[in-house]
C-alpha positions as CSV (number, residue, x, y, z in Angstrom):
1,X,107.4,168.0,22.7
2,X,105.3,164.9,22.7
3,X,106.2,162.0,20.5
4,X,103.8,159.3,19.2
5,X,104.7,155.6,18.8
6,X,106.0,155.1,15.2
7,X,106.1,151.9,13.1
8,X,109.8,152.0,13.5
9,X,109.5,152.0,17.2
10,X,107.2,149.0,17.1
11,X,109.6,147.1,14.8
12,X,112.4,147.7,17.2
13,X,110.4,146.4,20.2
14,X,109.5,143.4,18.1
15,X,113.1,142.7,17.2
16,X,114.1,143.1,20.9
17,X,111.6,140.4,21.8
18,X,112.9,138.1,19.0
19,X,116.4,138.3,20.6
20,X,115.0,136.6,23.7
21,X,115.3,132.9,23.3
22,X,112.9,132.2,26.1
23,X,110.1,134.5,24.7
24,X,107.9,131.9,23.1
25,X,108.1,129.6,26.1
26,X,107.3,132.4,28.5
27,X,104.4,133.6,26.3
28,X,102.8,130.1,26.3
29,X,103.3,129.7,30.1
30,X,102.0,133.1,31.1
31,X,99.1,133.2,28.6
32,X,98.0,129.7,29.6
33,X,98.5,129.7,33.4
34,X,98.2,133.4,34.3
35,X,100.7,135.8,35.7
36,X,100.6,134.8,39.4
37,X,100.6,131.1,38.8
38,X,103.5,131.4,36.4
39,X,105.5,133.6,38.9
40,X,104.6,131.6,42.0
41,X,107.6,131.1,44.3
42,X,107.0,127.7,46.0
43,X,110.0,128.1,48.2
44,X,108.4,131.3,49.8
45,X,105.2,129.4,50.2
46,X,107.0,126.6,52.1
47,X,108.4,129.2,54.6
48,X,104.9,130.3,55.6
49,X,103.9,127.4,57.8
50,X,101.4,128.4,60.5
51,X,103.7,127.9,63.5
52,X,104.2,130.8,66.0
53,X,106.2,131.2,69.2
54,X,103.7,133.8,70.5
55,X,100.0,133.1,69.8
56,X,96.6,134.2,71.2
57,X,93.7,131.7,71.0
58,X,90.9,133.7,69.4
59,X,88.4,131.1,68.3
60,X,86.5,130.9,65.0
61,X,86.8,133.6,62.4
62,X,83.9,135.8,61.3
63,X,82.7,136.4,57.8
64,X,82.0,139.8,56.4
65,X,80.7,138.2,53.1
66,X,80.1,140.7,50.3
67,X,80.5,143.8,52.3
68,X,83.4,146.2,53.0
69,X,83.0,146.1,56.8
70,X,86.4,144.6,57.5
71,X,87.3,147.5,60.0
72,X,84.1,146.8,62.0
73,X,84.6,143.0,62.0
74,X,88.3,143.3,63.0
75,X,87.6,145.8,65.8
76,X,84.7,143.7,67.2
77,X,86.9,140.6,67.0
78,X,89.5,142.2,69.2
79,X,86.8,143.1,71.7
80,X,85.2,139.6,71.7
81,X,88.5,137.9,72.4
82,X,88.7,139.1,76.0
83,X,84.9,138.9,76.4
84,X,84.9,135.3,75.4
85,X,87.8,134.5,77.7
86,X,86.4,136.3,80.7
87,X,83.0,134.8,80.5
88,X,84.0,131.3,79.2
89,X,82.0,131.7,76.0
90,X,82.3,129.3,73.1
91,X,84.7,130.0,70.3
92,X,82.0,130.9,67.8
93,X,80.6,133.8,69.9
94,X,80.4,137.1,68.0
95,X,79.3,140.7,68.7
96,X,76.7,142.0,66.3
97,X,78.4,143.6,63.3
98,X,75.1,144.7,61.8
99,X,74.1,146.8,64.9
100,X,77.3,148.8,64.6
101,X,76.9,149.0,60.8
102,X,73.4,150.4,61.1
103,X,74.5,153.4,63.3
104,X,77.7,153.9,61.4
105,X,75.8,154.3,58.1
106,X,73.2,156.5,59.7
107,X,75.9,158.8,61.2
108,X,77.9,158.8,57.9
109,X,74.8,160.0,56.0
110,X,74.5,162.9,58.5
111,X,78.2,163.6,58.2
112,X,77.9,163.8,54.4
113,X,74.9,166.2,54.6
114,X,76.7,168.4,57.1
115,X,79.8,168.6,54.8
116,X,77.6,169.4,51.8
117,X,76.2,172.3,53.7
118,X,79.7,173.5,54.9
119,X,81.0,173.4,51.3
120,X,77.9,174.9,49.7
121,X,79.8,178.0,48.8
122,X,82.4,176.0,46.8
123,X,81.8,175.2,43.1
124,X,80.8,171.7,42.1
125,X,84.1,171.6,40.2
126,X,86.2,172.0,43.4
127,X,88.1,169.0,44.4
128,X,86.6,168.9,47.9
129,X,83.1,168.9,46.7
130,X,83.9,166.4,43.9
131,X,85.5,164.1,46.5
132,X,82.4,164.3,48.7
133,X,80.1,163.4,45.8
134,X,82.3,160.6,44.6
135,X,81.4,158.5,47.6
136,X,78.8,160.1,49.9
137,X,78.9,157.1,52.2
138,X,80.5,153.6,52.1
139,X,81.2,150.5,54.1
140,X,84.7,151.3,55.1
141,X,86.0,153.2,58.0
142,X,88.8,153.8,60.6
143,X,89.4,152.7,64.1
144,X,88.5,156.1,65.6
145,X,85.2,156.1,63.7
146,X,84.4,152.7,65.2
147,X,85.1,154.1,68.7
148,X,82.9,157.1,68.0
149,X,79.9,154.8,67.1
150,X,80.4,152.5,70.1
151,X,80.9,155.4,72.5
152,X,77.5,156.8,71.4
153,X,75.5,153.6,70.8
154,X,77.3,150.7,72.6
155,X,77.4,147.2,71.2
156,X,75.2,144.1,71.4
157,X,75.8,140.3,71.0
158,X,75.0,138.9,67.6
159,X,72.1,137.0,69.1
160,X,70.4,140.4,69.7
161,X,70.6,141.6,66.1
162,X,71.5,139.2,63.4
163,X,72.8,139.7,59.8
164,X,70.4,140.2,56.9
165,X,70.6,139.6,53.2
166,X,71.4,143.3,52.8
167,X,74.2,143.4,55.4
168,X,75.7,140.3,53.8
169,X,75.9,142.1,50.4
170,X,75.7,145.8,50.8
171,X,76.1,146.8,47.2
172,X,72.4,147.5,46.6
173,X,72.0,149.5,49.8
174,X,75.1,151.6,49.0
175,X,73.7,152.3,45.5
176,X,70.4,153.5,47.0
177,X,71.9,155.5,49.8
178,X,74.5,157.2,47.6
179,X,71.9,158.1,44.9
180,X,69.6,159.6,47.6
181,X,72.4,161.5,49.2
182,X,73.4,163.1,45.9
183,X,69.8,164.1,45.3
184,X,69.7,165.5,48.8
185,X,73.0,167.4,48.1
186,X,71.3,169.2,45.1
187,X,68.5,170.4,47.4
188,X,70.8,171.4,50.3
189,X,73.1,173.4,48.0
190,X,70.2,175.2,46.5
191,X,68.8,176.1,49.9
192,X,72.2,177.2,51.1
193,X,72.6,179.5,48.1
194,X,69.3,181.1,49.1
195,X,70.3,181.4,52.7
196,X,67.1,179.5,53.5
197,X,66.1,179.2,57.2
198,X,64.5,175.8,56.3
199,X,67.8,174.0,55.7
200,X,67.9,172.2,59.1
201,X,64.3,171.2,58.8
202,X,64.8,169.8,55.4
203,X,67.9,167.9,56.5
204,X,66.0,166.4,59.3
205,X,63.3,165.1,56.9
206,X,66.1,163.6,54.8
207,X,67.5,161.8,57.8
208,X,64.1,160.4,58.6
209,X,63.9,158.9,55.1
210,X,67.4,157.5,55.5
211,X,66.5,155.9,58.8
212,X,63.6,154.2,57.0
213,X,65.8,152.8,54.3
214,X,68.2,151.4,56.9
215,X,65.5,149.8,59.1
216,X,63.9,148.1,56.0
217,X,67.4,146.8,55.1
218,X,68.8,145.9,58.5
219,X,65.9,145.9,61.0
220,X,65.5,148.5,63.7
221,X,68.4,148.6,66.2
222,X,67.6,146.8,69.4
223,X,67.4,149.2,72.4
224,X,66.9,146.6,75.2
225,X,67.5,142.9,75.2
226,X,68.3,139.8,77.3
227,X,71.7,138.2,77.0
228,X,71.3,134.4,77.1
229,X,74.3,132.0,76.7
230,X,75.8,128.7,77.7
231,X,79.4,128.8,78.6
232,X,82.1,126.2,77.7
233,X,80.9,124.0,80.6
234,X,77.4,124.1,79.1
235,X,76.1,126.1,82.1
236,X,73.2,128.4,81.3
237,X,73.3,132.2,82.0
238,X,70.8,135.0,81.4
239,X,71.2,138.7,82.0
240,X,68.0,140.7,81.5
241,X,67.0,144.2,80.5
242,X,70.4,145.2,79.1
243,X,70.9,148.3,76.9
244,X,73.7,148.3,74.3
245,X,75.8,150.7,76.4
246,X,75.2,148.7,79.6
247,X,76.3,145.5,77.7
248,X,79.5,147.2,76.5
249,X,80.3,148.5,80.0
250,X,79.7,145.2,81.7
251,X,80.9,142.6,79.2
252,X,83.4,144.3,76.9
253,X,84.6,146.6,79.6
254,X,87.2,148.5,77.5
255,X,88.2,152.2,77.8
256,X,88.4,153.0,74.1
257,X,90.3,156.1,75.0
258,X,93.2,153.9,75.9
259,X,93.6,152.7,72.3
260,X,95.3,154.9,69.7
261,X,96.2,154.6,66.1
262,X,99.9,154.3,65.1
263,X,100.8,154.6,61.5
264,X,103.9,154.2,59.4
265,X,103.9,156.6,56.5
266,X,107.5,157.4,55.5
267,X,106.5,160.1,52.9
268,X,108.1,163.5,53.1
269,X,104.8,165.2,53.9
270,X,104.5,163.3,57.2
271,X,107.4,163.8,59.6
272,X,107.7,161.1,62.2
273,X,106.6,161.7,65.8
274,X,103.8,164.0,64.7
275,X,100.0,163.4,64.6
276,X,97.7,163.6,61.6
277,X,94.0,163.6,60.9
278,X,92.2,163.6,57.5
279,X,89.9,166.4,56.5
280,X,86.2,165.5,56.2
281,X,86.9,161.9,57.3
282,X,84.6,160.7,60.1
283,X,81.1,159.6,60.9
284,X,79.7,160.9,64.2
285,X,79.4,164.7,64.4
286,X,81.1,165.9,67.6
287,X,82.4,162.3,68.1
288,X,85.9,161.0,68.3
289,X,88.3,162.5,65.7
290,X,90.4,160.3,63.4
291,X,94.0,160.7,64.7
292,X,97.2,159.0,63.8
293,X,100.7,159.1,65.4
294,X,103.3,158.5,62.7
295,X,106.3,156.4,63.9
296,X,109.1,154.6,62.3
297,X,108.4,151.0,61.3
298,X,110.8,149.6,63.9
299,X,108.9,151.3,66.6
300,X,105.5,150.3,65.2
301,X,106.7,146.7,65.1
302,X,108.1,146.8,68.6
303,X,104.8,148.1,70.0
304,X,102.8,145.4,68.1
305,X,105.0,142.6,69.6
306,X,104.8,144.1,73.1
307,X,101.0,144.1,72.9
308,X,100.9,140.5,71.7
309,X,103.3,139.4,74.5
310,X,100.8,140.9,77.0
311,X,97.9,138.8,75.6
312,X,96.2,141.5,73.5
313,X,95.5,141.1,69.8
314,X,96.3,144.0,67.5
315,X,93.9,145.6,65.0
316,X,95.8,146.6,61.9
317,X,95.3,148.2,58.5
318,X,97.2,147.1,55.4
319,X,97.1,146.7,51.6
320,X,95.8,143.1,51.4
321,X,95.6,143.2,47.6
322,X,99.3,143.1,47.2
323,X,101.3,139.9,47.0
324,X,98.8,137.7,48.7
325,X,97.1,134.4,48.1
326,X,93.5,134.5,49.5
327,X,92.8,130.8,49.1
328,X,96.0,129.7,50.8
329,X,96.0,132.5,53.3
330,X,99.5,133.7,52.6
331,X,100.7,137.3,52.5
332,X,104.3,137.5,51.4
333,X,106.1,139.9,49.1
334,X,108.3,137.0,47.9
335,X,105.3,134.9,47.0
336,X,105.4,135.8,43.3
337,X,108.6,136.6,41.3
338,X,106.9,138.7,38.7
339,X,109.9,140.9,38.1
340,X,111.9,137.8,37.2
341,X,109.1,136.4,35.1
342,X,109.0,139.5,32.9
343,X,112.6,140.7,33.4
344,X,111.4,144.1,34.6
345,X,112.0,146.2,37.6
346,X,109.0,146.2,40.0
347,X,110.7,147.4,43.1
348,X,109.3,150.4,44.9
349,X,110.1,151.8,48.3
350,X,107.3,152.2,50.8
351,X,107.1,155.9,50.4
352,X,107.1,155.6,46.6
353,X,104.2,153.1,46.8
354,X,102.2,155.7,48.7
355,X,103.2,158.8,46.8
356,X,102.7,157.2,43.4
357,X,99.4,155.5,44.2
358,X,100.8,151.9,43.9
359,X,99.6,150.9,47.4
360,X,96.9,152.1,49.8
361,X,95.4,150.9,53.0
362,X,92.3,148.9,52.0
363,X,91.7,146.2,54.6
364,X,91.7,145.8,58.4
365,X,92.4,142.5,60.2
366,X,93.7,141.3,63.5
367,X,97.2,140.2,64.4
368,X,97.0,137.3,66.9
369,X,100.5,135.8,66.9
370,X,104.1,136.2,65.9
371,X,107.0,133.8,65.4
372,X,110.2,135.1,66.9
373,X,113.4,133.4,66.0
374,X,116.8,134.5,67.5
375,X,115.1,137.6,68.8
376,X,113.6,138.7,65.4
377,X,110.1,138.3,64.1
378,X,109.9,136.1,61.0
379,X,106.1,135.8,60.4
380,X,102.8,136.8,61.9
381,X,99.4,135.1,62.5
382,X,96.5,137.1,61.2
383,X,92.8,136.6,61.9
384,X,90.8,137.6,58.8
385,X,87.1,138.1,58.4
386,X,86.5,136.2,55.1
387,X,85.1,133.0,56.7
388,X,86.8,129.7,57.4
389,X,87.0,128.5,53.9
390,X,90.2,130.4,53.1
391,X,93.6,130.1,54.7
392,X,94.0,127.9,57.7
393,X,90.3,127.9,58.9
394,X,90.2,131.6,58.1
395,X,93.6,132.5,59.6
396,X,96.4,133.9,57.4
397,X,100.2,133.9,57.7
398,X,102.0,137.2,57.0
399,X,105.7,137.3,56.3
400,X,107.9,139.8,58.2
401,X,108.9,141.5,54.9
402,X,105.2,141.9,53.9
403,X,104.3,143.3,57.3
404,X,107.0,146.0,57.0
405,X,106.2,146.8,53.4
406,X,102.3,146.8,53.3
407,X,101.2,147.4,56.9
408,X,100.4,151.1,57.5
409,X,98.5,151.2,60.8
410,X,98.1,149.4,64.1
411,X,96.0,150.2,67.2
412,X,98.0,150.1,70.4
413,X,97.0,150.4,74.1
414,X,98.6,153.6,75.4
415,X,100.0,151.8,78.3
416,X,102.6,150.2,76.0
417,X,103.7,153.6,74.7
418,X,106.8,155.4,76.0
419,X,106.4,158.7,77.7
420,X,107.8,160.4,74.6
421,X,105.3,158.5,72.4
422,X,102.4,159.6,74.8
423,X,103.5,163.2,74.7
424,X,103.7,163.1,70.9
425,X,100.3,161.4,70.6
426,X,98.7,164.3,72.5
427,X,99.8,166.9,69.9
428,X,97.1,168.6,67.9
429,X,97.0,166.8,64.5
430,X,98.1,168.2,61.2
431,X,95.1,168.1,58.8
432,X,95.7,166.1,55.6
433,X,93.7,166.3,52.4
434,X,90.6,164.2,52.2
435,X,92.2,161.9,49.6
436,X,95.4,161.3,51.6
437,X,96.5,157.6,51.6
438,X,96.1,157.5,55.4
439,X,92.3,157.8,54.9
440,X,91.8,155.3,52.2
441,X,90.7,152.4,54.5
442,X,87.3,154.2,54.6
443,X,86.9,154.1,50.8
444,X,89.0,151.2,49.4
445,X,87.9,148.5,51.8
446,X,88.2,144.8,50.9
C-alpha cells in the first residue's frame, strides 16, 4: 500500500537536519558555490598532471562545436594520425568530417524509412515503433557505422569539403529532418496498410527531398578533387583527379575489417566472451553490422595498452558526463567528493550503473597515451574534439579508476587479439533491444 508524506514525516526530517551542527555552514557553502565546486577534491586534481610514459604525438585537436559528431571526429582523428606521419603533414591537418556526416545522415534517413516499413504492422504504441519515432535520425553513431559509411563513400581531406554553419550547429537541421521523417512515416505506414505497390516509389521521392535538404545545409559531396598540401619541410605536393575512395585507399590505407569493437558490460544479460549487436541500430542498409565482443575490464585494458605500445591510438566510448571537469580537462571519479559533502551513499557498481540508467555511453574520444608506474597504468592521455580552449590544448587526463568505471568500449586491431578472442569475435551476435545501453552512443552523444 502506498503512503504519502505526512507533516509528521517532514517534521522528523527537519529535526534530523537540526541535529547536524554543520548543516547551516554546508547550506551556505553549497548554495553559494554550487555542488561540484563545494565537493572539489584538490588532491585528486593534483594527481592528474599530463605526464605519460607512453605517448603518441597526434598534433592539434579538432572541434566538433555544437554537434554530436564525436564518434566521427574521434574515428577520423585516429585515421589522420598515421596519414599525417606517413606523408609529413602539418599537425593541423584534418580529414573532412562534414563529408562523412553528409553520407551518414543520408543513409540514416533511409535506414529509418526502411525500419518504418518493416514495423508498419505494429501499433504506434509498440515500444519498437515508439523508439523509432523518438529519434528518427541523430548526430551520434558507432564505430561500425562509421566503417559502413567509409567503405561505401570513402573520405576526403578537409580542404575538399569544409564545415558550414549548419554542420557546426546541427540542432536546426536535426529538427527539420526529424519532422520530415515523422511526416514520411505517416505516409509510409498508410501505404503499407493498403499493401500499395507505390511504397518504394514514394520512399524514393522522400529521399530526393532529404538529399536536397542536406545539400542546402552542407553543400554537395565532392566526387573528384585535387589534393594539394605542403609538408612539414614546406615542400609542395599535388595529387590530381582523386575520388574519395581512391584517396582513402592511397592516403589512409587502412583495412577497416581489421578493427573491431570490444566492450565491457558486466551486466547479467551479457555474458563475457560473447558478441552482441543492437536491434535497428545502423545507417547503411546491407553495410557493416554493429558488433561488440564483451570482455572483462582487465582484458580490455590490456588490449588498449598493447595497441598504444605499438604506436596506434585507440578510439573509445565512455560516459564523459560523469565526474569530469571540461574546462580543466580532467576525468577522475575522485575529482568530487559529493558523497562526503552530503553524507550520503553514491557508490554504484558498473553493472548497477548500466542496469539502473545511471550511466550510458555518450561520447567518443581517442586514447593517445598512458602512464605506467611499477607495471600498472595510473592515468591516460585523451584527445578530445572540443577544440583547444579546454584541457591542455584540447587534451584531457583520465584517471585509471575513471577509465575502468566509465569506459565501455574500445576499438582494437584484430592482430592484438588472442586466438581465443578472435574465435569469440567471429560468433554470430546476440541481438539486444534497440534501447540497450551498448547502443546509446548513437543517441546520447556529447
